[in-house]
N, C-alpha and C positions, 0 to 999 in steps of 0.2 A: 503493499499498501504506498502511494507517495504522499507525504506530509505536504500540502500545499501551503501551510504558513511559512516555510521555508522560502517561498519565492513572494510571499506577500508582505509589503510594506504600509504602514501605518500612517494615515493621514494626520500630518500636523495642523491644527486649527489655524496657525496664522497663514497657513497657503490658501484657506476659502475665505474669499473676498467678496464683499458686498458692494454693488456700485449703485447709486440712487440718482434721480432726475425728476424734476416736477414733470409731470405730462403734457402741460401745456407750454413748456419750454424745449420741447422735444426736435424743432424745428432749428433751434439756435445754442443750444447745451448738448455737451455730450455728459453721459453719465459718469459720477463722481464718487471716487470715497470719502467718507469720514475719515478724519487724521484721528491717531491714536485711539483707535478700537480695541477695547480689552476683552470683549466678549462680544458673539453674534450668538443667535438661536434662531432655529427655524422649526415650526412643531405644525403637526396636522393631527386635529381631532375631530371623531365622528361621532355625535350622540346616536345613540342606539337605544332601543326598549324591545321588550320581549312581550309576546302574547302568550297566555297559558291556552294550550288546546288539551284537548283528551290524550293525544300522543306525547304532549311534552311541550317544553317552551320553544317558541320560534320567533328568532331575532328578527326583527324589523330594523333595516339602515334609517338613520335620521341624516341632519346638514352636516356639511363638512366645514369645520373652523380651521381656518389655515392663517397662523402669524408668524411673522418676522421680528426680532427685536435685537438692539444694539446697545453696548453700554460703550461709552468713550469718556477721554479725557477731554476737557474742553482746550480746543486751538485757538491761536491768535494768527491772523496772515497766512490763514490757509487757501489753498487752491482749490481745496475739494468742498464737499458740502460740510457747512458747517453748521453748528447748533444754531444759531439764528434762524438759517434756511430753514432746517426743521421745525422749528418753533412757529416761525411764518406760514408755514406748509398747514400744520393743524390749524391754525387761525383760521385761515382761508379755505378750509375743508378740500383740498388740492388733491387730484388723484397724484398717485406717486407712482414711478416705474423704478422697479428693482431687478438687479442682476447679479445670480450667485453663480460665481466662476471658481473653478479648482485648478489652482495654478501647477498643480502637479498632474494633470489630465488635458492633455493636448487636444485641442479641437481639429476637425478634417482640413482646416487650412492654417499656413504659416500665420504665428501670432494671435491665434485663437484658442481659445480654452472651453473643455465641455463645462456646461453651465445650464441654469435657470433661468428663466423669463418670467419676473410676476408684474401685477398692476393691483394697487390697493391704497386705502388712505391710513393715515396716521392716526391712531385713536388714542394713544398716550405718549407726553412729551415732558422730561423732568430735569430741572438742573439743581446738583447739589453743590454747595460750595462750602465746607467745611472749613474750620480756620485752620486747622492744623495738617491739611492734605490738598490735594491737587482739585477743581473743581472739575467735576463730573458730570455727564450726561444720560440719559436714557429716551430710548424710542422706540415704540412699538407701532407694528405697521398689521392692520387687518385686509390680508390676501383676497381677491376675489377669485375665486376657484381654485385650481390645482397647481397652476401655471403651465409653462411650456420649456420642453427642452429643446436646445441647440447649442450653438458656438458663439461663445462672447468675447469680444474686443476688449482686451485689459491692457491699459496706457503703461508706457515702460514707468512711470514716476508709481504706480500701484505695486506693479511687479517688483521694483527696487525697495518699496517699504514693507512688502512681505519676505522679501530676502536679505542677506547680508552678502552685497554683491563686492567684490573686491574694487579698489580704486588704487589707482597709480599714483605716483609722486607728481606727474605731470600737471599742466594746468587742465582742468575738466573742460570735456567738449559739453556745447550745449544740445 
């Protein structure tokens, strides 16, 4: 018997990245990462019920609840999606686009990664600013449906943030 675990590698959490964009900005902006994300979570939950019959219980499926959340440290001078952008999106009740990409799973074309695409709305946003630590933010999205799988374009800056890449002593190229 072959032990398949010898050929498998665990996925590091920092290699799964999320990009965000307001749907109403899709013709003028690209999907952006939130800087200094400490944790992302995506969860699916389905309500279910059972009906008692003379032959035993029969399960009946309910509605699907799909959420994505992110915890992050507040950033200043960020080129990415900022906490202020997320706060304004919940105030505006703006539809959002969200991409999940696994940077260790190459897509079908160069420069792309296997991932998922979602649309939804922000259901909660929170900022914490303790006196003895960094300011933190939390955001949660309620997703419409189950999303769609495909290849996601991820910018070099997002890939660099998820990797520790070598830098030479020469002047950096733009």
